[in-house]
Every structure is written in C-alpha cells, then in structure tokens.
C-alpha positions as CSV (number, residue, x, y, z in Angstrom):
1,X,-8.0,-39.1,1.3
2,X,-11.7,-39.9,1.5
3,X,-12.7,-43.2,-0.1
4,X,-14.6,-43.2,-3.4
5,X,-13.8,-42.3,-7.0
6,X,-10.5,-40.7,-7.9
7,X,-10.7,-36.9,-7.7
8,X,-10.8,-34.8,-10.8
9,X,-7.4,-33.4,-10.2
10,X,-6.0,-36.9,-9.5
11,X,-4.5,-35.9,-6.1
12,X,-7.0,-34.6,-3.5
13,X,-10.6,-33.5,-2.9
14,X,-12.4,-31.2,-0.5
15,X,-12.1,-32.2,3.2
16,X,-9.1,-34.4,2.7
17,X,-6.6,-34.1,5.7
18,X,-3.0,-34.1,4.3
19,X,0.5,-33.8,5.6
20,X,2.1,-31.0,3.6
21,X,5.6,-29.6,3.2
22,X,5.6,-25.9,2.4
23,X,8.1,-25.3,-0.3
24,X,7.4,-21.7,-1.3
25,X,5.2,-18.6,-0.6
26,X,2.5,-17.2,-2.9
27,X,1.7,-13.7,-4.0
28,X,-0.1,-12.8,-0.8
29,X,2.3,-14.5,1.6
30,X,0.4,-17.8,1.8
31,X,2.3,-21.1,1.9
32,X,2.7,-23.2,-1.2
33,X,2.7,-27.0,-1.1
34,X,3.0,-29.4,-4.1
35,X,1.8,-33.0,-4.3
36,X,2.5,-34.9,-7.5
37,X,2.7,-31.6,-9.3
38,X,-0.6,-30.3,-7.8
39,X,-0.4,-27.0,-5.9
40,X,-2.1,-26.2,-2.7
41,X,-2.1,-22.7,-1.1
42,X,-2.2,-22.6,2.7
43,X,-2.8,-19.3,4.6
44,X,-0.6,-18.8,7.6
45,X,2.0,-21.3,6.5
46,X,5.5,-20.3,5.4
47,X,8.4,-21.9,3.5
48,X,10.0,-24.7,5.5
49,X,6.8,-25.6,7.6
50,X,5.6,-29.2,7.6
51,X,1.9,-29.1,8.5
52,X,-1.4,-31.0,8.7
53,X,-3.9,-29.2,6.4
54,X,-7.5,-29.7,5.5
55,X,-8.4,-29.2,1.8
56,X,-11.1,-26.5,1.6
57,X,-11.3,-26.1,-2.2
58,X,-9.9,-28.4,-4.9
59,X,-9.9,-27.1,-8.4
60,X,-8.5,-28.9,-11.4
61,X,-4.9,-27.4,-11.3
62,X,-4.7,-26.0,-7.8
63,X,-6.5,-25.8,-4.5
64,X,-6.7,-24.2,-1.0
65,X,-6.1,-25.8,2.4
66,X,-6.5,-24.7,5.9
67,X,-3.7,-24.9,8.4
68,X,-4.7,-27.3,11.2
69,X,-1.4,-28.2,12.9
70,X,2.2,-27.3,12.6
71,X,4.1,-30.6,12.7
72,X,7.5,-29.1,12.1
73,X,8.0,-25.3,12.2
74,X,10.0,-23.5,9.6
75,X,13.3,-22.1,10.8
76,X,11.8,-18.7,9.8
77,X,8.7,-19.1,11.9
78,X,8.3,-16.7,14.9
79,X,5.5,-16.1,17.4
80,X,3.2,-13.3,16.2
81,X,3.3,-10.2,18.4
82,X,-0.5,-9.8,18.0
83,X,-2.9,-12.3,19.6
84,X,-5.4,-11.9,16.7
85,X,-2.9,-12.0,13.9
86,X,-4.5,-15.0,12.2
87,X,-8.0,-13.7,12.4
88,X,-7.4,-10.1,11.4
89,X,-6.9,-9.1,7.8
90,X,-4.4,-6.4,8.5
91,X,-1.2,-8.4,8.8
92,X,-0.4,-11.6,6.8
93,X,3.2,-12.3,7.8
94,X,3.6,-11.8,11.6
95,X,4.4,-15.5,11.9
96,X,7.4,-15.0,9.6
97,X,10.7,-13.6,10.7
98,X,11.3,-10.0,9.3
99,X,14.5,-11.1,7.6
100,X,12.6,-13.8,5.7
101,X,9.8,-11.2,4.8
102,X,12.4,-9.0,3.2
103,X,14.0,-11.9,1.3
104,X,10.5,-13.0,0.1
105,X,9.6,-9.5,-1.1
106,X,12.8,-9.2,-3.1
107,X,11.9,-12.6,-4.7
108,X,8.4,-11.4,-5.4
109,X,9.6,-8.3,-7.3
110,X,12.2,-10.3,-9.3
111,X,9.8,-13.1,-10.2
112,X,7.2,-10.6,-11.5
113,X,9.8,-8.7,-13.6
114,X,11.1,-12.0,-15.0
115,X,7.8,-13.9,-15.6
116,X,5.6,-11.0,-16.6
117,X,8.0,-8.3,-17.7
118,X,10.5,-10.6,-19.5
119,X,13.4,-8.9,-17.7
120,X,16.8,-10.5,-16.8
121,X,16.7,-9.6,-13.1
122,X,18.1,-11.4,-10.1
123,X,18.0,-10.7,-6.4
124,X,21.2,-10.0,-4.4
125,X,20.9,-13.5,-2.8
126,X,20.6,-15.2,-6.1
127,X,23.6,-13.2,-7.5
128,X,25.6,-14.2,-4.4
129,X,24.7,-17.8,-4.9
130,X,25.8,-17.6,-8.6
131,X,22.3,-18.0,-9.9
132,X,22.6,-15.7,-12.9
133,X,19.0,-15.8,-14.1
134,X,17.0,-16.7,-11.0
135,X,14.3,-19.3,-11.8
136,X,15.3,-19.5,-15.5
137,X,12.1,-17.8,-16.7
138,X,14.3,-15.5,-18.9
139,X,16.3,-17.5,-21.3
140,X,18.2,-15.0,-23.5
141,X,21.8,-14.0,-23.2
142,X,21.3,-10.5,-21.6
143,X,23.5,-9.7,-18.7
144,X,21.2,-9.9,-15.7
145,X,20.5,-6.8,-13.6
146,X,21.2,-7.4,-10.0
147,X,18.6,-5.7,-7.8
148,X,19.9,-3.3,-5.2
149,X,19.2,-4.5,-1.6
150,X,15.7,-4.0,-0.4
151,X,15.3,-1.1,2.0
152,X,14.0,-2.7,5.2
153,X,12.6,-1.0,8.3
154,X,14.6,-0.4,11.5
155,X,11.4,-1.3,13.5
156,X,8.6,-3.0,11.6
157,X,5.9,-2.3,14.2
158,X,3.8,0.8,15.1
159,X,4.8,2.5,11.8
160,X,1.5,3.4,10.2
161,X,0.4,7.1,10.3
162,X,-3.1,6.4,9.1
163,X,-5.9,4.0,10.3
164,X,-9.5,3.5,9.2
165,X,-11.6,1.7,11.9
166,X,-15.0,0.3,10.8
167,X,-17.6,0.8,13.5
168,X,-20.3,-1.8,14.2
169,X,-22.0,-3.7,17.0
170,X,-21.1,-7.2,18.3
171,X,-23.5,-10.1,19.1
172,X,-24.5,-8.5,22.4
173,X,-25.3,-5.2,20.7
174,X,-22.3,-3.4,22.1
175,X,-20.5,-0.8,19.9
176,X,-17.2,-2.0,18.5
177,X,-14.5,-0.5,16.3
178,X,-11.5,-2.4,15.0
179,X,-10.4,-4.1,11.8
180,X,-12.1,-6.6,9.5
181,X,-11.2,-10.3,9.6
182,X,-9.5,-11.4,6.4
183,X,-11.8,-11.3,3.3
184,X,-14.8,-10.5,5.4
185,X,-16.7,-7.4,6.8
186,X,-16.7,-9.0,10.3
187,X,-15.0,-6.8,12.9
188,X,-12.4,-8.4,15.0
189,X,-12.7,-6.9,18.5
190,X,-9.1,-5.9,19.1
191,X,-7.7,-2.3,18.9
192,X,-4.2,-2.7,20.2
193,X,-2.8,-3.0,16.7
194,X,0.9,-3.8,16.4
195,X,1.4,-1.8,13.2
196,X,-0.7,1.3,13.9
197,X,0.3,4.3,15.9
198,X,-0.3,3.8,19.7
199,X,-2.5,6.9,20.0
200,X,-5.2,5.2,17.9
201,X,-6.6,3.1,20.7
202,X,-7.1,6.1,23.0
203,X,-8.9,8.0,20.3
204,X,-11.1,5.2,19.3
205,X,-12.1,4.4,22.9
206,X,-13.0,8.1,23.3
207,X,-15.2,8.1,20.2
208,X,-17.1,4.9,21.3
209,X,-17.6,6.4,24.8
210,X,-19.1,9.5,23.1
211,X,-21.3,7.4,20.9
212,X,-22.6,5.3,23.9
213,X,-23.2,8.4,26.0
214,X,-25.0,10.4,23.2
215,X,-26.9,7.4,21.7
216,X,-25.1,7.7,18.4
217,X,-25.7,4.6,16.2
218,X,-23.2,2.6,14.2
219,X,-23.7,2.1,10.5
220,X,-25.3,-1.1,9.3
221,X,-23.9,-1.9,5.9
222,X,-26.5,-4.4,4.9
223,X,-29.5,-2.3,5.9
224,X,-27.8,1.0,5.0
225,X,-28.9,2.5,8.3
226,X,-27.1,4.0,11.2
227,X,-24.7,7.0,11.4
228,X,-21.0,6.4,12.1
229,X,-19.3,4.2,9.4
230,X,-15.6,4.6,10.1
231,X,-13.2,6.4,12.4
232,X,-10.3,7.8,10.4
233,X,-7.1,8.8,12.2
234,X,-4.0,10.4,10.6
235,X,-0.9,11.3,12.6
236,X,1.8,13.7,11.6
237,X,4.7,11.7,13.0
238,X,7.2,14.5,12.7
239,X,4.9,17.4,13.8
240,X,2.8,15.6,16.4
241,X,-0.4,16.8,14.8
242,X,-3.4,14.4,14.8
243,X,-6.5,14.4,12.7
244,X,-9.7,12.6,13.8
245,X,-12.3,12.2,11.1
246,X,-15.6,10.4,11.6
247,X,-17.1,9.0,8.3
248,X,-20.8,9.4,8.7
249,X,-24.0,8.4,6.8
250,X,-25.5,11.8,7.2
251,X,-24.9,15.6,7.4
252,X,-24.2,16.0,11.1
253,X,-23.7,14.2,14.4
254,X,-25.7,14.8,17.6
255,X,-24.1,16.8,20.4
256,X,-21.0,17.4,18.4
257,X,-19.6,19.7,21.1
258,X,-19.5,16.7,23.4
259,X,-17.3,14.8,21.0
260,X,-15.0,17.8,20.4
261,X,-14.6,18.5,24.1
262,X,-13.9,14.8,24.9
263,X,-11.3,14.5,22.2
264,X,-9.5,17.8,23.0
265,X,-9.3,16.8,26.7
266,X,-7.5,13.5,26.1
267,X,-4.1,13.2,27.7
268,X,-1.7,11.8,25.1
269,X,1.5,12.8,26.9
270,X,2.3,9.1,27.8
271,X,2.8,8.4,24.1
272,X,4.7,11.5,23.0
273,X,4.3,15.2,22.0
274,X,1.0,14.8,20.3
275,X,-2.0,17.1,19.9
276,X,-5.3,16.8,18.1
277,X,-5.3,19.7,15.7
278,X,-8.2,18.7,13.4
279,X,-11.6,17.1,14.1
280,X,-13.6,16.6,10.9
281,X,-16.6,14.8,9.5
282,X,-16.6,13.0,6.1
283,X,-20.0,12.6,4.6
284,X,-20.6,9.3,2.8
285,X,-24.3,8.6,2.3
286,X,-23.9,6.2,-0.6
287,X,-24.6,2.5,-0.4
288,X,-21.1,1.5,-1.2
289,X,-18.0,-0.3,0.2
290,X,-15.9,2.9,-0.5
291,X,-14.8,4.3,2.9
292,X,-14.8,8.0,2.1
293,X,-17.3,10.4,0.6
294,X,-16.3,13.5,-1.3
295,X,-17.5,16.1,1.2
296,X,-15.7,17.1,4.4
297,X,-16.8,19.5,7.2
298,X,-14.6,20.7,10.1
299,X,-15.8,20.5,13.7
300,X,-12.6,21.8,15.4
301,X,-9.3,23.2,14.3
302,X,-8.2,23.0,10.7
303,X,-9.4,20.7,7.9
304,X,-5.9,19.3,7.6
305,X,-2.7,18.4,9.5
306,X,0.9,18.9,8.5
307,X,3.9,16.6,8.4
308,X,7.4,16.5,7.0
309,X,9.4,14.3,4.8
310,X,13.0,15.4,5.1
311,X,13.0,19.2,5.0
312,X,9.7,19.5,3.1
313,X,6.4,20.2,4.9
314,X,3.2,18.7,3.5
315,X,-0.5,19.6,4.2
316,X,-2.6,16.5,4.5
317,X,-6.4,16.6,4.3
318,X,-8.8,13.6,4.9
319,X,-9.0,12.8,1.1
320,X,-5.3,13.2,0.4
321,X,-3.1,10.3,-0.5
322,X,0.0,10.3,1.7
323,X,2.3,7.4,2.3
324,X,1.4,5.5,5.5
325,X,5.0,4.8,6.5
326,X,6.9,8.2,6.9
327,X,10.3,6.7,7.7
328,X,10.4,4.4,4.7
329,X,8.8,7.1,2.5
330,X,12.0,9.2,2.9
331,X,14.1,6.3,1.7
332,X,11.7,5.6,-1.2
333,X,11.7,9.2,-2.4
334,X,15.4,9.7,-2.0
335,X,15.8,6.6,-4.2
336,X,13.4,8.0,-6.8
337,X,15.3,11.3,-6.8
338,X,18.6,9.5,-7.2
339,X,17.3,7.5,-10.1
340,X,15.9,10.7,-11.8
341,X,19.5,11.9,-12.1
342,X,18.5,15.6,-12.1
343,X,21.1,18.4,-12.7
344,X,18.8,21.4,-12.5
345,X,18.1,21.7,-16.3
346,X,15.3,19.1,-16.6
347,X,11.6,19.3,-17.2
348,X,9.9,16.6,-15.2
349,X,6.4,15.2,-15.4
350,X,5.2,13.6,-12.1
351,X,2.2,11.5,-12.9
352,X,-0.2,10.4,-10.1
353,X,1.4,13.0,-8.0
354,X,-1.0,13.1,-5.0
355,X,-0.4,16.1,-2.8
356,X,3.0,16.7,-4.5
357,X,5.1,14.5,-2.2
358,X,7.5,13.4,-5.0
359,X,7.0,16.6,-7.1
360,X,8.4,18.8,-4.4
361,X,11.4,16.5,-3.8
362,X,12.1,16.7,-7.5
363,X,11.5,20.4,-7.9
364,X,14.5,21.3,-5.8
365,X,16.8,19.8,-8.4
366,X,14.8,20.3,-11.6
367,X,14.1,23.2,-13.9
368,X,10.4,22.6,-13.8
369,X,8.0,19.9,-12.5
370,X,4.5,19.3,-13.8
371,X,2.3,17.2,-11.5
372,X,-0.9,15.4,-12.5
373,X,-3.4,14.1,-10.0
374,X,-7.1,12.9,-10.3
375,X,-8.2,14.0,-6.7
376,X,-9.0,17.7,-6.8
377,X,-8.5,18.1,-3.1
378,X,-5.0,16.6,-3.4
379,X,-4.2,19.1,-6.2
380,X,-5.3,22.0,-3.9
381,X,-3.0,20.5,-1.2
382,X,-0.2,20.2,-3.7
383,X,-0.4,23.9,-4.7
384,X,-0.5,24.9,-1.0
385,X,2.4,22.6,-0.2
386,X,4.5,24.3,-2.9
387,X,3.6,27.7,-1.4
388,X,4.4,26.5,2.1
389,X,7.9,25.4,1.0
390,X,8.6,28.4,-1.2
391,X,8.8,26.2,-4.3
392,X,7.8,28.1,-7.5
393,X,8.8,25.7,-10.3
394,X,5.9,23.3,-9.9
395,X,2.6,23.3,-11.8
396,X,-0.2,21.0,-11.0
397,X,-3.0,19.7,-13.3
398,X,-6.2,18.2,-11.9
399,X,-7.5,15.1,-13.7
400,X,-6.8,11.5,-14.6
401,X,-3.2,11.1,-15.8
402,X,-4.4,9.0,-18.7
403,X,-6.7,11.9,-19.8
404,X,-4.6,14.9,-19.0
405,X,-1.2,13.9,-20.4
406,X,-2.5,12.7,-23.8
407,X,-4.7,15.9,-24.0
408,X,-1.7,18.1,-23.3
409,X,0.4,16.2,-25.9
410,X,-2.2,16.7,-28.6
411,X,-2.7,20.4,-27.6
412,X,1.0,20.9,-28.2
413,X,0.8,19.4,-31.7
414,X,3.0,16.6,-30.7
415,X,5.8,18.8,-29.5
416,X,5.4,18.2,-25.7
417,X,8.6,16.7,-24.3
418,X,9.9,15.7,-20.9
419,X,13.5,15.0,-19.8
420,X,12.3,12.7,-17.0
421,X,8.9,11.1,-16.3
422,X,8.0,9.8,-12.8
423,X,5.2,7.3,-12.6
424,X,3.6,6.5,-9.2
425,X,0.3,4.9,-10.1
426,X,-2.2,3.0,-7.9
427,X,-2.0,-0.8,-7.7
428,X,-3.7,-1.2,-11.1
429,X,-0.7,0.4,-12.8
430,X,-0.7,2.7,-15.8
431,X,-3.2,2.9,-18.5
432,X,-1.7,2.0,-21.9
433,X,-2.9,5.2,-23.5
434,X,-0.8,7.1,-20.9
435,X,2.3,4.9,-21.5
436,X,1.9,5.4,-25.2
437,X,2.0,9.2,-24.7
438,X,4.9,9.0,-22.3
439,X,6.9,7.2,-25.0
440,X,6.0,9.9,-27.5
441,X,7.3,12.5,-25.1
442,X,10.7,10.9,-25.4
443,X,12.0,11.3,-21.9
444,X,15.7,10.2,-21.3
445,X,14.7,8.5,-18.1
446,X,11.5,7.0,-16.6
447,X,11.4,6.5,-12.9
448,X,8.5,4.1,-11.9
449,X,7.5,3.9,-8.2
450,X,5.2,0.9,-7.8
451,X,3.1,-0.6,-5.1
452,X,2.3,-3.8,-7.1
453,X,5.2,-5.7,-8.8
454,X,2.8,-7.5,-11.2
455,X,1.4,-4.3,-12.8
456,X,4.9,-2.8,-12.7
457,X,6.2,-5.7,-14.6
458,X,3.4,-5.4,-17.2
459,X,4.2,-1.8,-17.7
460,X,7.9,-2.3,-17.8
461,X,7.3,-4.9,-20.6
462,X,5.4,-2.3,-22.6
463,X,8.1,0.4,-22.1
464,X,10.8,-2.2,-23.0
465,X,9.0,-3.0,-26.2
466,X,9.0,0.7,-27.1
467,X,12.6,1.7,-26.7
468,X,13.3,1.7,-23.0
469,X,15.7,-0.5,-21.1
470,X,15.6,-1.5,-17.4
471,X,18.6,-0.1,-15.6
472,X,18.1,-0.3,-11.8
473,X,15.6,-2.0,-9.5
474,X,15.2,-1.6,-5.7
475,X,12.5,-2.7,-3.3
476,X,11.3,-0.7,-0.3
477,X,9.4,-2.3,2.6
478,X,6.6,0.1,3.4
479,X,4.3,-2.5,4.8
480,X,6.1,-4.6,7.4
481,X,4.1,-7.7,8.4
482,X,2.0,-7.4,5.3
483,X,2.5,-8.9,1.8
484,X,2.6,-5.6,-0.2
485,X,5.9,-4.1,-1.2
486,X,7.0,-0.9,-2.9
487,X,9.6,-0.8,-5.6
488,X,11.5,1.8,-7.7
489,X,12.9,1.1,-11.1
490,X,14.8,3.2,-13.5
491,X,14.4,2.8,-17.3
492,X,16.2,4.8,-19.9
493,X,16.2,5.0,-23.7
494,X,18.1,2.2,-25.3
495,X,20.9,2.4,-27.8
496,X,19.7,3.2,-31.3
C-alpha cells in the first residue's frame, strides 16, 4: 500500500498492488477477493486463483482491481481458445473450464432466487453436499426446492446463429469490422470468433472488400457521418439459409449490384450446405447507440430466412427476436412445454412471444394460445409461422404486454382467464402492472422463461406474495463462455 494517510475504506486505495486470493465470482463472472471484509472485483480472475492485482478504483465498501499476474492458477483455469478473449467484450469466461461455468451459473440462479426472491432453493451440488439452504439467506422452515441440473451444451463453441459486427476504421484509416472491446466502442480487430458461426468471417471479408472497391464509408458514431454502421448476419442452422443485412446511415448503398454479385458468388461449401438467401439493408439514420432502425429493404432474395426448432419452421426477419443458440433453444422450449403441463384443454397466454417460437410449441398441446409481442414485424412473422406450420389455434396481439393484457382484461369486465401463462420477458423482467393482471387471470400454472436471474427473482417474489408457489427450477446455458444464463421456473397456485 502506498505510504500516507489511512484510506477511507481502511484497507486499500487506488494504485495499490496487492496479492489477492479469489474466493468467489461476481454477477458478470469477475473474480471476487476479500481483504479484512473489504471486497475487490477482478475481471478475468476466477475462484481459486491467487493473483497480483492493481487497485483501479476504491470505494468505501468495495473496489475494482486489474489482473496483473497469476501467481497460482485455479484448478478451473484453462487457456482461452481465442487470442483476444481478454480484450474483446463478447466472452467473459473463456479462461474458466466449462464444467465450472455451469456450476457457477447454477449458483447464480439459486443465489438470486434466495436473496432477491426469498425462495428456499438449492443447487444439485449443494443438495448432494447436504447443504439444505445454500448460503443461509433463507431462514424459514420450508422444504427447499432442489434445482434440476442445468442443461449444458455438447459443444460450447461456434454456436451462435446471429452476429452484429460494428464497422469502423483503424488508426491507419483501414476499414475494420469486428467486436467492441469490453465496455467501449473500440473495435478489436479479430473476426475469427470462437462462439460465432464460421461463415461470418467469409461474409464480413467480402463486405469490406466491396466497401474498399466501391469507396463506401464506415459510419463515424461521434460525428454521425459515414454510411455502413453494422453488418448483421443470421444463419438458419437447420436449413442452411443465410441472411446478410447491412445497417446503413442512409437510404441506399452505391453500386449495390456489386455487393449482391460478390456475396452470391462466395463459396461456402468448405463450411457446410449453406446459401445466402437474403441480402437486405436496414436503415438507421438516427444518432443513437441502437443497432437497428425500423425500416428494411431487400436487395436480393427474400426479406427473411427460415429455420427449424424441432419439427416447427420459423420465418425470421432482420428485426425479429430469435434465440441465438438453436441447439439449446430446443432444450429450453421442451422444458417450458413440460412445465406447462398441457393436456389439450388449456387456454394459454404467451407474453413477450416474439415470432411465436414458444407459442407454436405450446399450441400443439393446448386448446388455444394467445401471443403478445411489441415488435409488429415479429407479430407478422408469428402469424406467417402459424400458417406455415398449419397451426390454427394461435392468435397474436401487437403491443407491449404490459399494455395489451391489462386492456384485454378490462375489456372483458374482469372475466378474462387463462389456464397457463408463459412469461418470456427481456432482461428487465416484467412490469408490475402486467404481473398484477396475470394474477387476476388466475392461471393454474405460470411458466417463466428468464434471461436474467435477478429480475426473475424479483418477479417470483411478487408472484409468491400473491398466491403462487415456486415448484420447479432449471437453468439452460444458452451463452457458453459468457456470463448470461437462461432459466425456466414453474409456479402454481398455492393451497388455499
């Protein structure tokens, strides 16, 4: 520690060089060290590491340190497969064994449900070790719910079917397209991404070659000038269809035929049976960090691609939400369907339904499914997906779930009911007005598919306080090498 007055926190101050033992991992996969009760978060460190770290920020109760040297590696530490894993913001856990990643993600779900949701939940490992209430954050006498084992990936690399590459120029003025460094908008010049589909590098190289040859400029975010902002690629893993979409700050691109011919002439046979079936432009002329605009125009082929989950075919447009990991999506939706417990007689409301991915799974075993989605293009895709699959017992409503569902309830005079409600919200979770209406609809079962355990736990707490009990919990790793994790829970009405 630097000489001088004692730091405010009593332990350390900025620029101190410390030897740290990493005893835990934080919410975003960063290492956690504790000194005399003071917590330091260390990016790129994992449980079991002993490191030298430099304190970068020291607040009163916690601080942040930079990993300088690994003095003793954790038994769970592995060599990252990607040479820029530390710089790039796409992966946070490549230095951690996949087995440990899954264990940590289970703990993350359980800890949120205990600490935020007040639920008596333990992981399979905790149950096997005889630790009945995990970390002791739930102190009542309820019999704990043992989580079902997390659904891991057979191969946690090259699994993503969607990529969005920002386009810019480097220090020498050369066009580049890759991913942003963590917490910055600085592009890391590396396109051989270990979690993306292998076709992406070939397509991005072709786009940059077209831009160089035709004098097409990259977008400058600070100056709000330039044309090409992002390169969006979507792959139908089961159909082999590829969509290439350029996000542009304008209405058109120069010499568009040059781009189309170049892309359609690419040889992708070394990767698999792939074909580019859609080349589009997305028009985003706003001064914003949002990637996509609302308008799409088609340069070649169709304005969508198709892919399958199980035996259901889905139409996917540039603006549609579609899970990025198709193999794990099948496991996730099968679990949601199992938890729904459908017999063929139920009316189901699927809220935040996207293009109807879960809705169509449910419809095969339900009397009727009502899907609600805020993105109008996704609703159009959902309607078309139902038609494509010959499913007639689905109805879609366009609008925010927190607006549509309460409005429908009031229109019914308070008589609207559901046997099962499925919630699959974005990371911010559900609006309380929506949850209030769901409770009033008196479903027997609520199946909640979550991509953020913290907001899931918050919403589970609300539902628990309003008559529903947590019955089943299972994680699903949709994001290998990253810190996000999906989870499915089942809640049902408690005993009166």
